[in-house]
C-alpha positions in Angstrom: 7.8 -15.9 16.3 10.8 -13.9 14.5 10.2 -15.7 11.4 6.9 -14.6 11.9 8.0 -11.3 13.0 10.0 -11.1 9.2 6.7 -12.1 7.7 4.3 -9.6 9.0 6.8 -6.6 8.4 7.3 -7.9 4.6 3.2 -7.9 4.0 3.5 -4.4 5.2 6.7 -3.2 2.6 4.7 -5.1 0.0 0.8 -3.3 0.6 2.4 0.0 1.9 5.5 0.4 0.9 6.4 -1.3 -2.8 2.6 -0.5 -3.7 2.1 2.0 -6.0 -1.2 4.1 -6.3 -1.6 2.8 -9.5 -1.0 -0.3 -8.3 -3.4 -0.6 -5.8 -6.7 0.6 -8.1 -6.1 -1.4 -10.5 -5.8 -4.7 -9.7 -9.2 -4.8 -8.7 -10.8 -6.4 -11.9 -13.6 -3.9 -11.5 -12.4 0.0 -10.4 -13.2 2.2 -13.7 -11.1 5.0 -13.3 -13.3 8.2 -14.0 -10.7 8.9 -17.0 -11.4 5.6 -18.6 -7.7 4.8 -18.7 -8.7 0.8 -18.1 -9.6 1.1 -21.6 -7.4 2.9 -23.8 -5.2 0.5 -26.3 -1.9 -0.8 -24.3 -3.1 0.0 -20.9 -2.2 -3.0 -18.3 -5.6 -5.4 -17.2 -6.3 -6.1 -14.4 -4.2 -9.7 -13.9 -0.7 -7.4 -14.5 -1.0 -5.6 -11.8 -2.8 -8.0 -9.7 -0.3 -10.5 -10.4 3.1 -7.7 -10.4 1.8 -7.7 -6.1 1.7 -11.2 -6.2 5.7 -11.3 -7.2 6.5 -8.7 -4.8 4.5 -11.0 -1.9 6.3 -14.1 -3.4 9.3 -12.5 -3.6 9.8 -11.0 -0.3 8.7 -14.3 1.1 11.8 -16.2 -1.1 13.8 -13.2 0.2 12.5 -14.3 3.9 12.5 -17.9 3.9 14.6 -19.1 1.1 11.5 -21.8 0.1 10.6 -21.2 -3.5 7.7 -24.1 -2.5 5.8 -21.1 0.0 
């Protein structure tokens, strides 16, 4: 039960504290900003934002469990 509680807290931290507004919007590949930011040269594509968010989650899972496989 303790491990599940730690994972739930880590998930909440990753989704609400460690995720920026920009990441939350642009990790969705169908999102189009009113300013057209995603069409500007050099602006990271959606999979950059999703991968960054995934690394945050994976890093927290590793810190809690010590397992790279999880």
